[in-house]
N, CA and C atoms as an extended XYZ file, in Angstrom:
609
Properties=species:S:1:pos:R:3:atomname:S:1:resname:S:1:resid:I:1 pbc="F F F"
N         8.981       -4.491       23.469 N   MET     1
C         7.843       -4.132       23.279 CA  MET     1
C         7.553       -5.283       21.734 C   MET     1
N         7.172       -6.006       21.773 N   THR     2
C         6.624       -6.418       20.482 CA  THR     2
C         5.514       -6.008       19.582 C   THR     2
N         5.997       -6.063       18.272 N   LEU     3
C         5.188       -5.658       17.528 CA  LEU     3
C         3.360       -5.862       17.674 C   LEU     3
N         2.566       -4.730       17.961 N   GLN     4
C         1.568       -4.187       18.216 CA  GLN     4
C         0.387       -3.909       17.330 C   GLN     4
N         1.092       -3.243       16.362 N   ARG     5
C         0.051       -2.160       15.538 CA  ARG     5
C         1.025       -1.763       14.303 C   ARG     5
N         0.219       -2.028       12.915 N   LEU     6
C         0.575       -1.562       11.655 CA  LEU     6
C         0.024       -0.571       11.206 C   LEU     6
N         0.270        0.542       10.125 N   VAL     7
C        -0.194        1.507       10.019 CA  VAL     7
C         0.557        1.471        8.513 C   VAL     7
N        -0.790        0.959        7.609 N   LEU     8
C        -0.503        0.987        6.099 CA  LEU     8
C        -1.146        2.345        5.514 C   LEU     8
N        -0.123        2.847        4.731 N   TRP     9
C        -0.337        4.581        4.308 CA  TRP     9
C         0.404        4.331        2.840 C   TRP     9
N        -1.029        4.602        1.882 N   ARG    10
C        -0.617        4.785        0.530 CA  ARG    10
C        -0.188        6.003        0.248 C   ARG    10
N         0.887        6.035       -1.175 N   HIS    11
C         1.738        7.232       -1.231 CA  HIS    11
C         0.102        8.261       -2.142 C   HIS    11
N         0.884        9.644       -1.921 N   GLY    12
C        -0.038       10.814       -2.553 CA  GLY    12
C        -0.189       10.919       -3.501 C   GLY    12
N        -1.084       11.400       -4.715 N   GLU    13
C        -0.756       11.755       -5.828 CA  GLU    13
C         0.035       12.033       -6.593 C   GLU    13
N         0.167       11.022       -8.439 N   THR    14
C         0.967       10.622       -8.742 CA  THR    14
C         0.911       11.266      -10.210 C   THR    14
N         1.833       11.524      -11.045 N   ASP    15
C         1.036       12.073      -12.296 CA  ASP    15
C         0.521       10.901      -13.071 C   ASP    15
N         0.737       10.115      -12.820 N   TYR    16
C         0.254        8.667      -13.442 CA  TYR    16
C        -1.416        8.988      -12.574 C   TYR    16
N        -1.923        9.165      -11.629 N   ASN    17
C        -2.813        9.215      -11.105 CA  ASN    17
C        -3.970        9.943      -11.629 C   ASN    17
N        -3.489       11.374      -12.006 N   ALA    18
C        -3.921       12.596      -12.516 CA  ALA    18
C        -4.048       12.098      -13.968 C   ALA    18
N        -3.426       11.128      -14.322 N   ALA    19
C        -3.792       11.461      -15.913 CA  ALA    19
C        -4.342        9.833      -16.461 C   ALA    19
N        -4.768        9.028      -15.365 N   GLY    20
C        -6.079        7.984      -15.354 CA  GLY    20
C        -4.615        6.857      -15.517 C   GLY    20
N        -3.383        6.535      -15.569 N   ARG    21
C        -2.958        6.167      -15.997 CA  ARG    21
C        -2.530        4.656      -14.742 C   ARG    21
N        -1.932        2.981      -15.447 N   MET    22
C        -2.119        2.202      -14.274 CA  MET    22
C        -0.625        1.961      -14.460 C   MET    22
N        -0.315        2.105      -13.027 N   GLN    23
C         1.202        2.475      -12.440 CA  GLN    23
C         1.781        1.391      -12.347 C   GLN    23
N         1.934        0.432      -12.272 N   GLY    24
C         2.596       -0.687      -11.395 CA  GLY    24
C         3.583       -0.583      -11.074 C   GLY    24
N         4.467       -1.249      -11.332 N   HIS    25
C         6.137       -0.575      -11.277 CA  HIS    25
C         6.764        0.221      -11.914 C   HIS    25
N         6.100        0.966      -12.713 N   LEU    26
C         6.879        2.123      -13.296 CA  LEU    26
C         6.393        2.979      -12.370 C   LEU    26
N         7.984        4.158      -12.373 N   ASP    27
C         8.259        4.699      -10.966 CA  ASP    27
C         7.945        6.162      -11.433 C   ASP    27
N         6.666        6.301      -10.818 N   SER    28
C         5.667        7.598      -11.361 CA  SER    28
C         6.070        8.813       -9.895 C   SER    28
N         6.234        9.889      -10.411 N   ALA    29
C         6.568       10.990       -9.292 CA  ALA    29
C         5.311       11.588       -8.611 C   ALA    29
N         5.489       12.037       -7.488 N   LEU    30
C         4.389       12.752       -7.084 CA  LEU    30
C         3.787       14.124       -7.703 C   LEU    30
N         2.495       14.417       -7.660 N   THR    31
C         2.330       15.967       -8.322 CA  THR    31
C         2.804       17.011       -6.836 C   THR    31
N         2.059       18.250       -7.306 N   GLU    32
C         2.066       19.260       -5.779 CA  GLU    32
C         1.495       18.698       -4.884 C   GLU    32
N        -0.130       18.623       -5.708 N   ILE    33
C        -0.934       17.893       -4.420 CA  ILE    33
C        -0.336       16.795       -3.795 C   ILE    33
N         0.431       15.685       -4.357 N   GLY    34
C         0.706       14.507       -3.965 CA  GLY    34
C         1.661       14.738       -2.420 C   GLY    34
N         2.671       15.924       -2.940 N   TRP    35
C         3.695       16.126       -1.795 CA  TRP    35
C         2.366       16.627       -0.431 C   TRP    35
N         1.677       17.446       -1.128 N   ASN    36
C         0.292       18.374       -0.103 CA  ASN    36
C        -0.434       17.267        0.935 C   ASN    36
N        -0.496       16.411        0.011 N   GLN    37
C        -1.368       15.413        0.794 CA  GLN    37
C        -0.478       14.859        1.830 C   GLN    37
N         0.827       14.213        1.764 N   ALA    38
C         1.385       14.297        2.304 CA  ALA    38
C         1.726       14.673        3.820 C   ALA    38
N         2.138       15.824        3.426 N   ARG    39
C         2.294       17.087        4.479 CA  ARG    39
C         0.971       16.914        5.556 C   ARG    39
N        -0.175       17.605        4.837 N   PHE    40
C        -0.892       17.039        5.960 CA  PHE    40
C        -1.729       15.861        6.598 C   PHE    40
N        -0.695       14.935        6.021 N   ALA    41
C        -1.307       13.869        6.960 CA  ALA    41
C        -0.556       13.542        8.211 C   ALA    41
N         0.683       14.412        7.887 N   VAL    42
C         1.907       13.948        8.963 CA  VAL    42
C         1.312       14.512       10.331 C   VAL    42
N         0.482       15.156       10.806 N   PRO    43
C         0.069       15.241       12.278 CA  PRO    43
C        -1.101       14.282       12.368 C   PRO    43
N        -1.742       13.682       11.762 N   ALA    44
C        -2.506       12.682       12.276 CA  ALA    44
C        -2.441       11.189       12.140 C   ALA    44
N        -0.895       10.647       11.631 N   LEU    45
C        -0.118        9.815       11.426 CA  LEU    45
C         0.901       10.112       12.818 C   LEU    45
N         1.206       10.853       13.115 N   ALA    46
C         2.587       11.593       13.918 CA  ALA    46
C         1.057       10.204       15.412 C   ALA    46
N         0.206       10.446       16.084 N   ARG    47
C        -0.270        9.990       16.896 CA  ARG    47
C        -0.205        8.618       16.667 C   ARG    47
N        -0.382        8.175       16.062 N   PHE    48
C         0.338        6.784       16.272 CA  PHE    48
C         1.855        6.194       16.781 C   PHE    48
N         2.085        7.552       16.996 N   GLU    49
C         4.179        7.448       17.307 CA  GLU    49
C         4.819        6.264       16.674 C   GLU    49
N         4.908        5.948       15.228 N   PRO    50
C         5.333        4.845       14.391 CA  PRO    50
C         6.942        4.903       15.199 C   PRO    50
N         7.339        3.740       15.806 N   ASP    51
C         8.768        3.637       15.436 CA  ASP    51
C         9.438        3.314       14.525 C   ASP    51
N         9.152        2.941       13.665 N   LEU    52
C         9.877        3.243       12.012 CA  LEU    52
C         9.163        2.778       10.995 C   LEU    52
N         9.836        3.657        9.946 N   VAL    53
C         8.396        3.439        8.881 CA  VAL    53
C         9.347        2.643        7.459 C   VAL    53
N         8.585        1.831        7.262 N   ILE    54
C         9.911        0.861        5.438 CA  ILE    54
C         8.124        1.646        4.449 C   ILE    54
N         9.309        1.881        3.633 N   ALA    55
C         8.788        2.299        2.434 CA  ALA    55
C         8.551        1.556        1.222 C   ALA    55
N         8.026        1.270        0.158 N   SER    56
C         8.482        0.404       -0.810 CA  SER    56
C         9.584        1.309       -1.549 C   SER    56
N        10.250        0.918       -2.687 N   ASP    57
C        11.548        1.341       -3.105 CA  ASP    57
C        11.368        2.335       -4.249 C   ASP    57
N         9.892        2.479       -4.594 N   LEU    58
C         9.431        3.167       -5.765 CA  LEU    58
C         9.370        4.356       -5.080 C   LEU    58
N         9.430        5.798       -5.722 N   ARG    59
C         9.647        6.881       -5.431 CA  ARG    59
C         8.596        7.304       -5.050 C   ARG    59
N         7.318        6.965       -5.553 N   ARG    60
C         6.301        7.998       -5.101 CA  ARG    60
C         5.875        7.591       -3.599 C   ARG    60
N         6.392        6.171       -3.276 N   ALA    61
C         6.279        5.549       -2.090 CA  ALA    61
C         7.187        6.346       -0.698 C   ALA    61
N         8.292        6.098       -1.375 N   THR    62
C        10.033        6.627       -0.521 CA  THR    62
C         9.763        8.621       -0.708 C   THR    62
N         8.852        8.977       -1.297 N   ASP    63
C         8.984       10.313       -1.155 CA  ASP    63
C         7.865       10.825       -0.047 C   ASP    63
N         6.672        9.810       -0.102 N   THR    64
C         6.015       10.427        0.896 CA  THR    64
C         5.790       10.151        2.138 C   THR    64
N         6.785        8.923        1.962 N   ALA    65
C         7.528        8.201        3.624 CA  ALA    65
C         8.412        9.415        4.197 C   ALA    65
N         8.935        9.734        3.077 N   THR    66
C         9.981       11.096        3.292 CA  THR    66
C         9.651       12.041        4.237 C   THR    66
N         8.493       12.362        4.227 N   VAL    67
C         7.830       13.495        3.897 CA  VAL    67
C         7.609       13.616        5.776 C   VAL    67
N         7.172       12.706        6.202 N   PHE    68
C         6.727       11.866        7.365 CA  PHE    68
C         7.955       11.688        8.503 C   PHE    68
N         9.456       11.220        7.829 N   THR    69
C        10.600       10.698        8.508 CA  THR    69
C        11.174       11.944        8.994 C   THR    69
N        11.387       13.193        7.319 N   GLU    70
C        12.194       14.008        7.849 CA  GLU    70
C        11.362       14.954        9.247 C   GLU    70
N         9.771       15.170        9.162 N   ALA    71
C         8.819       16.314        9.768 CA  ALA    71
C         8.898       15.058       11.835 C   ALA    71
N         9.092       14.626       11.352 N   MET    72
C         8.694       13.363       12.344 CA  MET    72
C        10.418       12.453       13.324 C   MET    72
N        11.415       12.604       12.750 N   GLY    73
C        12.715       11.960       12.904 CA  GLY    73
C        12.543       10.648       13.325 C   GLY    73
N        12.048        9.945       12.440 N   VAL    74
C        11.686        8.641       12.493 CA  VAL    74
C        12.859        7.771       11.907 C   VAL    74
N        13.432        6.666       11.900 N   PRO    75
C        13.793        6.071       11.212 CA  PRO    75
C        13.669        5.094        9.658 C   PRO    75
N        13.919        5.538        8.663 N   LEU    76
C        12.723        4.883        7.646 CA  LEU    76
C        13.939        4.254        6.796 C   LEU    76
N        13.333        2.659        6.562 N   ARG    77
C        13.981        1.731        5.682 CA  ARG    77
C        13.396        1.192        4.764 C   ARG    77
N        14.209        1.099        3.302 N   ILE    78
C        13.107        0.950        2.770 CA  ILE    78
C        12.834       -0.382        2.055 C   ILE    78
N        12.102       -1.479        1.263 N   ASP    79
C        12.397       -3.091        1.131 CA  ASP    79
C        11.049       -3.170       -0.022 C   ASP    79
N        11.726       -3.646       -1.296 N   LYS    80
C        11.062       -3.604       -2.757 CA  LYS    80
C         9.826       -4.333       -2.218 C   LYS    80
N         9.450       -5.173       -1.035 N   ARG    81
C         9.134       -6.369       -1.610 CA  ARG    81
C         7.014       -5.556       -1.376 C   ARG    81
N         7.250       -4.508       -0.981 N   LEU    82
C         6.217       -2.953       -0.836 CA  LEU    82
C         5.745       -2.628       -2.145 C   LEU    82
N         6.563       -2.789       -3.523 N   ARG    83
C         6.357       -2.550       -4.328 CA  ARG    83
C         4.190       -2.526       -4.475 C   ARG    83
N         3.969       -2.087       -5.097 N   GLU    84
C         2.858       -1.845       -5.793 CA  GLU    84
C         2.508       -3.608       -6.959 C   GLU    84
N         1.572       -4.185       -7.359 N   THR    85
C         0.940       -5.148       -8.202 CA  THR    85
C         2.418       -4.864       -9.351 C   THR    85
N         2.905       -5.734       -9.708 N   HIS    86
C         3.529       -5.973      -11.076 CA  HIS    86
C         2.334       -5.960      -12.219 C   HIS    86
N         1.701       -5.063      -13.108 N   LEU    87
C         0.785       -5.055      -14.128 CA  LEU    87
C         0.954       -4.947      -15.590 C   LEU    87
N         2.252       -6.127      -15.412 N   GLY    88
C         2.909       -6.434      -16.865 CA  GLY    88
C         1.986       -6.103      -18.139 C   GLY    88
N         1.408       -5.904      -19.187 N   GLU    89
C         1.145       -5.280      -20.141 CA  GLU    89
C         0.190       -3.546      -20.241 C   GLU    89
N        -0.632       -4.099      -18.513 N   TRP    90
C        -0.890       -2.862      -19.072 CA  TRP    90
C        -0.446       -1.393      -18.091 C   TRP    90
N         0.926       -2.063      -17.553 N   GLN    91
C         1.596       -0.650      -17.173 CA  GLN    91
C         2.008        0.556      -17.878 C   GLN    91
N         1.501        1.611      -17.637 N   GLY    92
C         1.441        2.955      -18.723 CA  GLY    92
C         0.229        3.146      -19.237 C   GLY    92
N        -0.959        2.262      -19.306 N   LEU    93
C        -1.837        2.922      -19.948 CA  LEU    93
C        -2.890        2.978      -19.348 C   LEU    93
N        -3.738        3.494      -20.048 N   THR    94
C        -4.484        4.134      -19.152 CA  THR    94
C        -6.270        3.094      -19.434 C   THR    94
N        -7.167        3.069      -18.202 N   GLY    95
C        -8.087        1.959      -18.338 CA  GLY    95
C        -8.838        1.764      -19.989 C   GLY    95
N        -8.902        2.894      -20.573 N   ALA    96
C       -10.108        2.711      -21.783 CA  ALA    96
C        -9.350        1.650      -22.864 C   ALA    96
N        -7.239        2.040      -22.618 N   GLN    97
C        -6.518        1.673      -23.298 CA  GLN    97
C        -6.391        0.207      -23.090 C   GLN    97
N        -6.769       -0.343      -21.939 N   VAL    98
C        -6.683       -2.196      -21.595 CA  VAL    98
C        -7.851       -2.375      -21.645 C   VAL    98
N        -9.073       -1.559      -21.826 N   ASP    99
C       -10.474       -1.808      -21.963 CA  ASP    99
C       -10.617       -2.808      -23.925 C   ASP    99
N        -9.690       -1.631      -24.355 N   ALA   100
C        -9.742       -1.957      -26.035 CA  ALA   100
C        -9.014       -3.094      -26.108 C   ALA   100
N        -8.131       -3.205      -25.822 N   GLU   101
C        -7.519       -4.083      -26.093 CA  GLU   101
C        -7.491       -5.414      -25.535 C   GLU   101
N        -8.019       -5.498      -24.628 N   TRP   102
C        -8.358       -6.477      -23.752 CA  TRP   102
C        -9.736       -6.928      -22.910 C   TRP   102
N       -10.749       -6.999      -24.130 N   PRO   103
C       -12.237       -6.542      -23.915 CA  PRO   103
C       -12.310       -7.673      -22.268 C   PRO   103
N       -13.007       -6.830      -21.300 N   GLY   104
C       -13.680       -7.814      -20.008 CA  GLY   104
C       -12.825       -8.269      -18.957 C   GLY   104
N       -11.471       -8.187      -19.281 N   GLU   105
C       -10.236       -8.439      -18.762 CA  GLU   105
C       -10.234       -7.578      -17.578 C   GLU   105
N       -10.155       -6.508      -17.762 N   ARG   106
C       -10.148       -5.477      -16.579 CA  ARG   106
C       -11.354       -5.961      -15.696 C   ARG   106
N       -12.282       -6.055      -15.340 N   ASP   107
C       -13.552       -6.614      -14.871 CA  ASP   107
C       -13.076       -7.962      -13.935 C   ASP   107
N       -12.641       -8.647      -14.989 N   ARG   108
C       -12.096       -9.632      -14.221 CA  ARG   108
C       -11.022       -9.899      -13.524 C   ARG   108
N       -10.290       -9.089      -13.182 N   TRP   109
C        -9.207       -8.645      -12.427 CA  TRP   109
C        -9.825       -8.093      -11.073 C   TRP   109
N       -10.732       -7.186      -11.194 N   ARG   110
C       -11.312       -6.663      -10.308 CA  ARG   110
C       -11.468       -7.645       -9.410 C   ARG   110
N       -12.517       -8.507       -9.835 N   VAL   111
C       -13.344       -9.894       -9.249 CA  VAL   111
C       -13.090      -10.851       -9.256 C   VAL   111
N       -11.611      -11.676       -8.962 N   ASP   112
C       -10.942      -12.533       -9.149 CA  ASP   112
C        -9.247      -11.881       -8.764 C   ASP   112
N        -8.940      -12.256       -7.055 N   ALA   113
C        -7.974      -12.194       -6.493 CA  ALA   113
C        -6.829      -13.128       -7.089 C   ALA   113
N        -7.363      -13.855       -8.090 N   THR   114
C        -6.526      -14.911       -7.999 CA  THR   114
C        -5.309      -14.888       -9.130 C   THR   114
N        -6.205      -13.704      -10.081 N   TRP   115
C        -5.740      -13.701      -11.918 CA  TRP   115
C        -5.017      -12.250      -11.792 C   TRP   115
N        -4.112      -12.442      -12.872 N   ALA   116
C        -2.917      -11.637      -12.887 CA  ALA   116
C        -3.277      -11.113      -14.414 C   ALA   116
N        -2.720       -9.671      -15.006 N   PRO   117
C        -2.605       -9.379      -16.103 CA  PRO   117
C        -1.551       -9.521      -16.554 C   PRO   117
N        -1.581       -9.799      -18.090 N   PRO   118
C        -0.388      -10.399      -19.042 CA  PRO   118
C         0.662      -10.244      -18.587 C   PRO   118
N         1.546      -10.734      -17.813 N   GLY   119
C         2.133      -10.981      -17.600 CA  GLY   119
C         2.972      -10.450      -16.058 C   GLY   119
N         1.964       -9.950      -15.707 N   GLY   120
C         1.949       -9.435      -14.063 CA  GLY   120
C         2.021      -10.465      -13.268 C   GLY   120
N         1.420       -9.686      -12.100 N   GLU   121
C         0.842      -10.832      -10.426 CA  GLU   121
C        -0.454      -10.090      -10.382 C   GLU   121
N        -1.074      -11.271       -9.309 N   SER   122
C        -2.085      -11.595       -8.732 CA  SER   122
C        -2.320      -10.561       -7.138 C   SER   122
N        -3.001      -10.855       -7.145 N   ARG   123
C        -3.391      -10.165       -5.692 CA  ARG   123
C        -2.517      -10.776       -4.062 C   ARG   123
N        -2.934      -12.770       -5.022 N   ILE   124
C        -2.177      -13.152       -4.006 CA  ILE   124
C        -0.699      -13.193       -4.353 C   ILE   124
N        -0.187      -13.065       -5.357 N   ASP   125
C         1.600      -13.092       -5.325 CA  ASP   125
C         1.346      -11.979       -4.346 C   ASP   125
N         0.863      -10.822       -4.575 N   VAL   126
C         1.735       -9.354       -4.161 CA  VAL   126
C         1.297       -9.594       -2.508 C   VAL   126
N         0.212      -10.472       -2.042 N   SER   127
C        -0.050      -10.669       -0.937 CA  SER   127
C         1.456      -11.108       -0.088 C   SER   127
N         2.056      -12.188       -1.091 N   GLU   128
C         2.773      -13.032       -0.246 CA  GLU   128
C         4.204      -12.121        0.224 C   GLU   128
N         4.178      -11.540       -1.172 N   ARG   129
C         5.988      -11.035       -0.510 CA  ARG   129
C         5.503       -9.833        0.444 C   ARG   129
N         4.405       -9.065        0.432 N   ALA   130
C         4.211       -8.298        1.372 CA  ALA   130
C         3.984       -8.511        2.520 C   ALA   130
N         3.241       -9.439        2.997 N   THR   131
C         3.505      -10.469        4.168 CA  THR   131
C         5.185      -11.360        4.714 C   THR   131
N         5.604      -11.027        3.930 N   GLU   132
C         6.722      -11.706        4.228 CA  GLU   132
C         7.547      -10.625        5.027 C   GLU   132
N         7.330       -8.941        5.173 N   VAL   133
C         7.904       -8.081        5.268 CA  VAL   133
C         7.122       -8.011        6.972 C   VAL   133
N         5.704       -8.438        7.000 N   VAL   134
C         5.481       -8.342        8.359 CA  VAL   134
C         5.581       -9.276        9.358 C   VAL   134
N         6.140      -10.680        8.838 N   SER   135
C         6.670      -11.902        9.682 CA  SER   135
C         8.155      -11.552        9.973 C   SER   135
N         9.216      -10.381        8.997 N   ASP   136
C        10.062      -10.450        9.307 CA  ASP   136
C        10.273       -9.366       10.879 C   ASP   136
N         9.025       -8.947       10.641 N   LEU   137
C         9.036       -7.654       11.577 CA  LEU   137
C         8.618       -8.490       13.437 C   LEU   137
N         7.990       -9.497       13.037 N   ARG   138
C         7.312      -10.053       13.917 CA  ARG   138
C         8.491      -10.802       14.494 C   ARG   138
N         9.171      -11.256       13.852 N   THR   139
C         9.930      -12.669       14.355 CA  THR   139
C        11.436      -11.982       14.721 C   THR   139
N        12.241      -10.487       14.611 N   GLY   140
C        13.168       -9.647       14.332 CA  GLY   140
C        13.017       -9.244       15.878 C   GLY   140
N        14.770       -8.879       15.802 N   ALA   141
C        14.935       -8.919       17.302 CA  ALA   141
C        14.919       -7.482       18.073 C   ALA   141
N        14.188       -6.574       16.894 N   GLU   142
C        14.317       -5.403       17.472 CA  GLU   142
C        12.809       -5.416       18.256 C   GLU   142
N        13.044       -3.659       18.726 N   GLU   143
C        12.063       -3.602       19.917 CA  GLU   143
C        11.065       -2.362       19.106 C   GLU   143
N        10.271       -2.949       18.053 N   LEU   144
C         9.400       -2.044       17.341 CA  LEU   144
C         7.210       -2.698       18.248 C   LEU   144
N         6.788       -1.504       18.712 N   ARG   145
C         5.345       -1.640       19.204 CA  ARG   145
C         4.520       -1.024       17.572 C   ARG   145
N         4.841       -0.394       17.017 N   THR   146
C         4.262        0.221       15.885 CA  THR   146
C         5.022        0.368       14.382 C   THR   146
N         4.428        0.317       13.346 N   VAL   147
C         5.484        0.377       12.415 CA  VAL   147
C         4.453        0.869       11.232 C   VAL   147
N         4.981        2.136       10.256 N   LEU   148
C         3.878        2.244        9.265 CA  LEU   148
C         4.500        2.279        8.045 C   LEU   148
N         3.737        1.415        7.541 N   LEU   149
C         4.282        0.868        5.798 CA  LEU   149
C         4.159        2.007        4.862 C   LEU   149
N         4.849        2.868        4.019 N   ALA   150
C         4.648        3.561        3.315 CA  ALA   150
C         4.457        2.756        1.872 C   ALA   150
N         3.017        2.550        0.907 N   ALA   151
C         2.972        1.554       -0.105 CA  ALA   151
C         2.292        2.278       -0.845 C   ALA   151
N         1.348        1.096       -1.619 N   HIS   152
C         0.431        1.406       -2.675 CA  HIS   152
C        -1.225        0.649       -2.436 C   HIS   152
N        -1.500        1.569       -3.064 N   GLY   153
C        -3.188        0.962       -2.809 CA  GLY   153
C        -3.046       -0.447       -2.867 C   GLY   153
N        -3.372       -1.390       -4.188 N   GLY   154
C        -3.501       -2.497       -4.215 CA  GLY   154
C        -2.541       -3.558       -3.374 C   GLY   154
N        -1.583       -3.568       -3.586 N   LEU   155
C        -0.344       -3.877       -2.052 CA  LEU   155
C        -1.368       -4.074       -0.643 C   LEU   155
N        -1.288       -2.388       -0.308 N   ILE   156
C        -2.597       -2.465        1.006 CA  ILE   156
C        -3.775       -3.514        1.149 C   ILE   156
N        -4.210       -3.016        0.072 N   THR   157
C        -5.962       -4.236       -0.132 CA  THR   157
C        -5.407       -5.868        0.407 C   THR   157
N        -4.395       -5.905       -0.823 N   ALA   158
C        -3.908       -7.269       -0.765 CA  ALA   158
C        -3.483       -8.064        0.900 C   ALA   158
N        -2.723       -7.035        1.231 N   LEU   159
C        -2.125       -7.251        2.328 CA  LEU   159
C        -3.087       -7.151        3.722 C   LEU   159
N        -3.739       -6.165        4.202 N   THR   160
C        -4.596       -6.446        4.568 CA  THR   160
C        -6.061       -7.567        4.386 C   THR   160
N        -5.881       -7.867        3.402 N   ALA   161
C        -7.287       -9.025        3.470 CA  ALA   161
C        -6.379      -10.312        4.177 C   ALA   161
N        -5.033      -10.378        3.333 N   ARG   162
C        -4.194      -11.504        3.946 CA  ARG   162
C        -3.632      -11.545        5.495 C   ARG   162
N        -3.983      -10.422        5.604 N   LEU   163
C        -3.651       -9.984        7.583 CA  LEU   163
C        -4.938      -10.834        8.074 C   LEU   163
N        -5.846      -10.369        7.532 N   LEU   164
C        -6.845      -10.803        8.271 CA  LEU   164
C        -7.739      -12.261        7.987 C   LEU   164
N        -6.873      -12.875        7.169 N   SER   165
C        -7.130      -14.532        6.960 CA  SER   165
C        -8.107      -14.253        6.258 C   SER   165
N        -8.945      -13.371        5.531 N   LEU   166
C       -10.124      -13.575        4.505 CA  LEU   166
C       -10.133      -14.396        3.686 C   LEU   166
N       -11.085      -15.087        3.066 N   PRO   167
C       -11.486      -16.319        2.662 CA  PRO   167
C       -11.386      -15.307        1.312 C   PRO   167
N       -10.540      -15.884       -0.106 N   ILE   168
C        -9.724      -15.545       -0.626 CA  ILE   168
C       -11.165      -14.821       -1.834 C   ILE   168
N       -12.096      -15.268       -2.128 N   GLU   169
C       -13.072      -15.013       -2.656 CA  GLU   169
C       -13.170      -13.608       -2.055 C   GLU   169
N       -13.499      -13.154       -1.212 N   THR   170
C       -13.982      -12.164       -0.286 CA  THR   170
C       -12.825      -10.781       -0.744 C   THR   170
N       -11.795      -10.846       -1.048 N   TRP   171
C       -10.576      -10.372       -1.356 CA  TRP   171
C       -11.300       -8.899       -1.523 C   TRP   171
N       -12.121       -8.983       -2.942 N   PRO   172
C       -12.367       -8.177       -4.158 CA  PRO   172
C       -13.514       -7.004       -3.565 C   PRO   172
N       -13.794       -7.157       -2.273 N   GLN   173
C       -14.749       -6.390       -1.455 CA  GLN   173
C       -14.017       -5.562       -0.855 C   GLN   173
N       -12.984       -5.635       -0.330 N   LEU   174
C       -12.454       -4.090        0.185 CA  LEU   174
C       -12.278       -3.291       -1.245 C   LEU   174
N       -12.784       -2.064       -0.498 N   GLY   175
C       -12.633       -1.165       -1.397 CA  GLY   175
C       -11.288       -0.622       -1.712 C   GLY   175
N       -11.528        0.541       -2.552 N   GLY   176
C        -9.574        0.861       -2.781 CA  GLY   176
C        -8.839        2.007       -1.487 C   GLY   176
N        -8.283        2.156       -1.692 N   ILE   177
C        -7.653        2.907       -0.597 CA  ILE   177
C        -7.025        4.543       -1.344 C   ILE   177
N        -7.824        5.794       -0.677 N   GLY   178
C        -7.149        6.652       -1.397 CA  GLY   178
C        -5.790        6.964       -1.285 C   GLY   178
N        -5.872        8.529       -2.132 N   ASN   179
C        -4.185        8.800       -2.089 CA  ASN   179
C        -4.078        9.695       -0.912 C   ASN   179
N        -2.804        9.137       -0.415 N   CYS   180
C        -2.428        9.155        1.303 CA  CYS   180
C        -3.733        9.014        2.912 C   CYS   180
N        -4.401        8.038        2.105 N   HIS   181
C        -4.967        7.393        3.207 CA  HIS   181
C        -4.666        6.183        3.991 C   HIS   181
N        -4.518        5.394        5.019 N   TRP   182
C        -4.122        4.655        5.456 CA  TRP   182
C        -5.043        3.227        5.648 C   TRP   182
N        -4.677        2.549        6.638 N   VAL   183
C        -4.927        1.424        7.057 CA  VAL   183
C        -4.624        1.582        8.741 C   VAL   183
N        -5.266        1.095        9.328 N   GLU   184
C        -5.029        0.577       10.659 CA  GLU   184
C        -5.028       -0.800       11.313 C   GLU   184
N        -4.083       -1.155       11.664 N   LEU   185
C        -4.118       -3.114       11.531 CA  LEU   185
C        -3.611       -3.088       13.395 C   LEU   185
N        -4.716       -3.430       14.649 N   GLY   186
C        -3.740       -4.431       15.913 CA  GLY   186
C        -4.084       -5.665       16.045 C   GLY   186
N        -2.335       -6.160       16.417 N   LEU   187
C        -2.439       -7.598       17.356 CA  LEU   187
C        -3.167       -7.551       18.301 C   LEU   187
N        -3.567       -8.164       18.328 N   ARG   188
C        -4.393       -8.962       20.224 CA  ARG   188
C        -4.614      -10.799       19.674 C   ARG   188
N        -3.580      -11.412       20.887 N   ASP   189
C        -3.843      -12.583       21.155 CA  ASP   189
C        -3.121      -13.248       19.777 C   ASP   189
N        -2.767      -12.290       18.978 N   GLY   190
C        -1.805      -13.205       17.742 CA  GLY   190
C        -2.373      -13.147       16.809 C   GLY   190
N        -3.914      -12.321       16.197 N   THR   191
C        -4.461      -12.746       15.482 CA  THR   191
C        -5.205      -11.015       15.157 C   THR   191
N        -4.803      -10.606       13.622 N   TRP   192
C        -5.056       -8.882       13.245 CA  TRP   192
C        -6.121       -8.920       13.052 C   TRP   192
N        -6.147       -7.387       13.666 N   ARG   193
C        -8.101       -6.874       13.883 CA  ARG   193
C        -7.665       -5.823       12.926 C   ARG   193
N        -8.553       -5.668       12.208 N   LEU   194
C        -8.826       -3.649       11.892 CA  LEU   194
C        -9.500       -2.948       12.545 C   LEU   194
N        -9.079       -1.797       12.584 N   HIS   195
C        -9.164       -1.048       13.395 CA  HIS   195
C        -9.957        0.508       12.432 C   HIS   195
N        -9.231        0.547       10.918 N   ALA   196
C        -9.697        1.198       10.740 CA  ALA   196
C        -8.947        1.488        8.851 C   ALA   196
N        -9.862        2.027        8.106 N   TYR   197
C        -9.875        2.004        7.042 CA  TYR   197
C        -9.818        2.376        5.817 C   TYR   197
N        -9.185        3.060        5.312 N   ASN   198
C        -9.295        4.361        3.837 CA  ASN   198
C        -9.743        5.448        4.931 C   ASN   198
N        -9.272        5.303        5.939 N   ALA   199
C        -8.765        6.695        6.221 CA  ALA   199
C        -7.688        8.011        6.045 C   ALA   199
N        -8.471        8.950        6.974 N   GLY   200
C        -7.450       10.146        6.004 CA  GLY   200
C        -7.843       11.012        6.443 C   GLY   200
N        -7.117       12.344        6.189 N   MET   201
C        -7.700       13.671        6.320 CA  MET   201
C        -8.213       13.865        5.138 C   MET   201
N        -9.165       15.134        4.800 N   HIS   202
C        -9.785       15.617        4.053 CA  HIS   202
C        -9.459       17.308        4.110 C   HIS   202
N        -9.264       18.110        3.426 N   GLY   203
C        -9.093       19.614        3.420 CA  GLY   203
C        -8.315       20.054        2.330 C   GLY   203
C-alpha cells in the first residue's frame, strides 16, 4: 500500500511557549501541560492508524511523539529535517525583545514567506527540507499507508502550503497550529488535499 495520508502533529506546550519566547532550534522542554496535551491527543490520533511516526530530533517533538508510539506500539523514526524554523538571532528572545531590537521586522516575517530572520531560515527554506522527508516516503520501498509527522508549528504550516502548491504570496494566510493540534492531508490522483487544519482535542 502506497502512502495515502499524512498527519502533521505539533508538539505539546513547552517552557518557552509558556514564557512567550521564540524557540527555533533551541531544545526547549515540554511542560507538564505539554505532556498532558500529548496524552490527551493519543486516542484521537489513534483513529488514523499510522504505520510509522517520524519526529523532529528536537526533544519537544520527540517526547510528544514518544507518548503516542509507546501507547500504540507504532515504530518511531527521528529526522532532523523536521526541525522548526531556525530563527537565527531571534532564538530565545521574547516578541517584545525582537521588536525592540528589530522594529517592524517581525511583522515583515509574518507576511513574507521568502524573508528570514537575521541568521535564520525563511518559510521557503523550511518547506524544502521538510518536503524531502515526504518525497522519501513516497519513493521508498516501505508499505506505508499513513504516516504521522511529529514536528513544529512553523514547519507544519510551511510544509502544508508547499504540499498544497499554494502560491507563495498566500502562505502567510494559513493560521498557526495550536500545541498538540494537527493537519491531515490526503493524497488522491497524485495531488495532496487538505482534510483538516489545526484540528485537536479540547479539554
